[in-house]
NUFI-690019 format. One line per field, with one value per residue: x, y, z of N, C-alpha, C, O in turn. Coordinates in Angstrom, 1 decimal, m for minus. Example, Ala and Ser with C-alpha at 12.3 -4.5 7.8 and 13.67 -1.06 7.14 Angstrom:
BEGIN
nxx: 13.2, 12.8 .
nyy: m5.7, m2.2 .
nzz: 7.8, 7.1 .
caxx: 12.3, 13.7 .
cayy: m4.5, m1.1 .
cazz: 7.8, 7.1 .
cxx: 13.2, 12.9 .
cyy: m3.3, 0.0 .
czz: 7.8, 7.9 .
oxx: 14.2, 13.4 .
oyy: m3.3, 1.1 .
ozz: 8.5, 8.0 .
//
This chain:
BEGIN
nxx: m40.0, m37.7, m34.3, m32.9, m30.2, m27.0, m25.8, m22.9, m21.1, m18.7, m15.6, m13.5, m10.0, m7.4, m4.2, m1.6, 1.3, 4.2, 7.1, 10.4, 11.5, 9.4, 7.2, 7.1, 6.5, 4.0, 2.5, 2.7, 1.3, m1.3, m1.8, m1.7, m4.0, m5.9, m6.8, m8.8, m9.2, m7.2, m4.1, m0.8, 2.3, 5.8, 8.6, 12.1, 15.5, 16.8, 17.5, 17.1, 15.0, 13.0, 12.8, 11.4, 8.9, 5.4, 4.1, 2.7, 4.1, 7.4, 9.9, 13.2, 15.2, 17.8, 19.6, 21.2, 22.8 .
nyy: 17.1, 15.2, 15.5, 14.7, 12.6, 13.4, 11.4, 9.8, 8.2, 5.9, 4.9, 2.1, 2.3, 1.1, m0.2, m1.7, m3.3, m4.3, m6.2, m6.8, m9.0, m11.0, m9.7, m7.4, m8.5, m9.6, m7.2, m6.0, m7.9, m7.6, m5.0, m5.3, m6.8, m5.0, m4.2, m2.3, 0.6, 0.5, 1.6, 1.2, 0.2, m0.4, m1.9, m2.3, m3.5, m3.6, m1.5, m1.8, m3.6, m2.0, m0.1, m1.4, m1.7, m1.3, 0.1, 3.0, 4.2, 4.0, 2.6, 2.6, 0.4, 0.2, 2.2, 3.9, 2.2 .
nzz: 19.4, 17.5, 16.6, 13.4, 13.2, 11.8, 9.3, 8.6, 6.2, 6.7, 5.4, 5.2, 5.9, 4.1, 4.1, 2.4, 3.0, 1.6, 2.2, 1.3, m1.3, m1.9, m0.7, m2.2, m4.7, m4.2, m3.7, m6.3, m7.8, m6.7, m7.5, m10.3, m10.6, m10.3, m7.8, m5.7, m3.5, m1.6, m0.2, m1.4, m0.3, m0.6, 0.8, 0.8, 0.8, m1.6, m4.2, m6.9, m7.1, m5.9, m7.8, m9.8, m8.8, m8.6, m6.7, m5.0, m3.0, m1.9, 0.1, 0.9, 2.6, 5.1, 4.2, 5.6, 7.1 .
caxx: m39.4, m36.3, m33.5, m32.3, m28.7, m26.2, m25.2, m21.7, m20.6, m17.2, m15.0, m12.2, m8.7, m6.6, m2.8, m0.9, 2.8, 5.0, 8.5, 11.3, 11.1, 8.1, 6.2, 7.0, 5.8, 2.6, 1.9, 2.6, 0.2, m2.5, m2.0, m2.0, m5.4, m6.8, m7.4, m9.0, m9.5, m6.1, m2.8, 0.2, 3.7, 6.8, 9.9, 13.1, 16.9, 17.3, 17.1, 16.6, 13.6, 12.1, 12.5, 10.5, 7.7, 4.2, 3.5, 2.7, 5.1, 8.5, 10.8, 14.5, 15.7, 19.2, 20.4, 22.2, 23.3 .
cayy: 16.7, 14.6, 15.9, 13.6, 12.7, 13.4, 10.1, 9.9, 6.9, 5.7, 3.9, 1.6, 2.8, m0.1, 0.0, m3.0, m3.0, m5.4, m6.1, m7.7, m9.4, m11.6, m8.7, m6.5, m9.3, m9.7, m5.9, m5.9, m8.8, m7.0, m3.8, m5.8, m7.3, m3.8, m4.1, m0.9, 0.9, 0.3, 2.2, 0.2, 0.6, m1.5, m1.6, m3.3, m3.0, m3.7, m0.4, m2.2, m4.2, m0.9, 0.6, m2.2, m1.8, m0.5, 0.7, 4.4, 4.7, 3.1, 2.8, 1.8, 0.0, 0.0, 3.1, 4.5, 1.2 .
cazz: 18.1, 17.5, 15.5, 12.7, 13.2, 10.5, 9.1, 7.8, 5.8, 7.0, 4.6, 5.8, 5.3, 4.0, 3.6, 2.2, 3.0, 1.1, 2.6, 0.7, m2.7, m1.9, m0.4, m3.4, m5.8, m3.8, m4.0, m7.7, m8.3, m6.3, m8.3, m11.6, m10.5, m10.1, m6.4, m5.4, m2.2, m0.7, m0.5, m1.5, 0.1, m0.7, 1.5, 0.4, 0.8, m3.0, m4.9, m8.2, m6.9, m5.6, m9.1, m10.6, m8.0, m9.1, m5.6, m5.0, m2.0, m1.8, 1.2, 0.8, 3.9, 5.2, 3.5, 6.5, 8.0 .
cxx: m38.0, m35.5, m32.9, m30.8, m28.1, m25.5, m24.1, m21.3, m19.1, m16.7, m13.7, m11.0, m7.8, m5.2, m2.2, 0.5, 3.5, 6.5, 9.3, 10.8, 9.7, 7.0, 6.0, 6.2, 4.3, 1.8, 1.7, 1.5, m1.2, m2.8, m2.4, m3.5, m6.4, m7.5, m7.6, m9.3, m8.4, m4.9, m1.8, 1.6, 4.6, 8.1, 10.9, 14.5, 17.5, 16.7, 16.5, 15.2, 12.6, 11.8, 11.5, 9.1, 6.6, 3.6, 3.6, 3.7, 6.1, 9.4, 12.1, 15.0, 17.2, 20.1, 21.5, 22.8, 24.8 .
cyy: 16.2, 15.0, 14.6, 13.7, 12.7, 12.1, 10.2, 8.5, 6.8, 4.6, 3.4, 2.2, 1.6, 0.2, m1.4, m2.6, m4.3, m5.2, m7.2, m8.1, m10.1, m10.6, m7.7, m7.2, m9.4, m8.4, m5.7, m6.7, m8.2, m5.8, m4.3, m6.4, m6.2, m3.8, m2.7, m0.7, 0.7, 1.1, 1.2, 0.8, m0.6, m1.0, m2.7, m2.7, m2.9, m2.5, m0.8, m2.8, m3.1, m0.2, m0.1, m2.3, m0.9, 0.3, 2.3, 5.0, 3.6, 3.5, 2.0, 1.6, m0.1, 1.0, 3.7, 3.5, 1.1 .
czz: 18.3, 16.3, 14.7, 12.7, 11.8, 10.4, 8.1, 7.4, 5.9, 6.1, 5.3, 5.1, 5.3, 3.4, 3.6, 2.1, 2.7, 1.5, 1.9, m0.7, m2.8, m1.6, m1.6, m4.5, m5.5, m4.1, m5.5, m8.3, m7.9, m7.2, m9.7, m11.7, m10.3, m8.8, m6.0, m4.0, m1.2, m1.2, m0.5, m1.2, 0.0, 0.0, 1.2, 0.6, m0.7, m3.8, m6.3, m8.1, m6.6, m6.9, m10.0, m10.0, m8.7, m8.0, m5.7, m4.0, m1.9, m0.7, 1.0, 2.2, 3.9, 4.6, 4.4, 7.5, 8.1 .
oxx: m37.2, m36.0, m32.6, m30.2, m28.6, m24.7, m24.2, m21.1, m18.4, m17.3, m13.0, m11.0, m7.4, m5.2, m2.1, 1.0, 3.3, 7.0, 8.9, 9.8, 9.0, 5.9, 4.8, 5.4, 3.5, 0.7, 0.7, 0.8, m2.1, m4.0, m3.3, m4.1, m7.6, m8.7, m6.6, m9.7, m8.7, m4.7, m1.8, 2.0, 4.2, 8.5, 10.6, 14.7, 18.4, 15.5, 15.6, 14.4, 11.5, 10.6, 10.9, 8.1, 6.9, 2.6, 4.6, 4.2, 5.9, 9.6, 12.0, 15.3, 17.8, 21.3, 22.7, 23.3, 25.4 .
oyy: 16.6, 15.0, 13.6, 14.7, 12.1, 11.7, 10.7, 7.6, 7.6, 3.5, 4.2, 2.4, 1.1, 0.9, m2.1, m1.8, m5.3, m4.2, m8.3, m7.5, m9.7, m10.7, m7.3, m6.6, m9.2, m8.4, m5.2, m6.2, m8.2, m5.6, m3.7, m6.3, m6.5, m3.4, m1.9, m1.6, 0.8, 1.4, 0.3, 1.9, m1.7, 0.1, m3.9, m1.4, m2.2, m2.5, m0.2, m2.6, m3.1, 0.2, 0.5, m2.8, 0.2, 1.0, 2.8, 6.1, 2.4, 4.7, 0.7, 2.6, m0.4, 0.7, 3.9, 3.8, 0.3 .
ozz: 19.2, 15.2, 15.4, 12.4, 10.9, 11.3, 7.0, 8.3, 5.3, 6.0, 5.9, 3.9, 6.4, 2.4, 4.5, 1.3, 3.3, 1.2, 1.9, m1.2, m3.7, m2.3, m1.9, m5.2, m6.4, m4.6, m5.9, m9.2, m8.7, m7.6, m10.4, m12.8, m10.1, m8.7, m6.0, m3.3, 0.1, m2.4, 0.4, m1.7, 0.4, m0.2, 1.2, 0.5, m0.9, m4.1, m6.8, m9.0, m7.1, m7.2, m10.8, m10.6, m9.2, m8.2, m6.3, m4.2, m1.7, m0.4, 1.0, 3.0, 2.9, 4.4, 3.9, 8.6, 8.8 .
//
């Protein structure tokens, strides 16, 4: 007898990282288009631009420079 293998469906893990003003705008557009299945991260030196981001994770660059 042969054992039936356990089949596990693997889903891709997609992370979109937008850097700077253009990257932040691109991420906001993707979120506005209801792109699903991806995690969104935005990194920027501009705190005001980060505050306007719709991304779930924000990284402020250059804080301790």
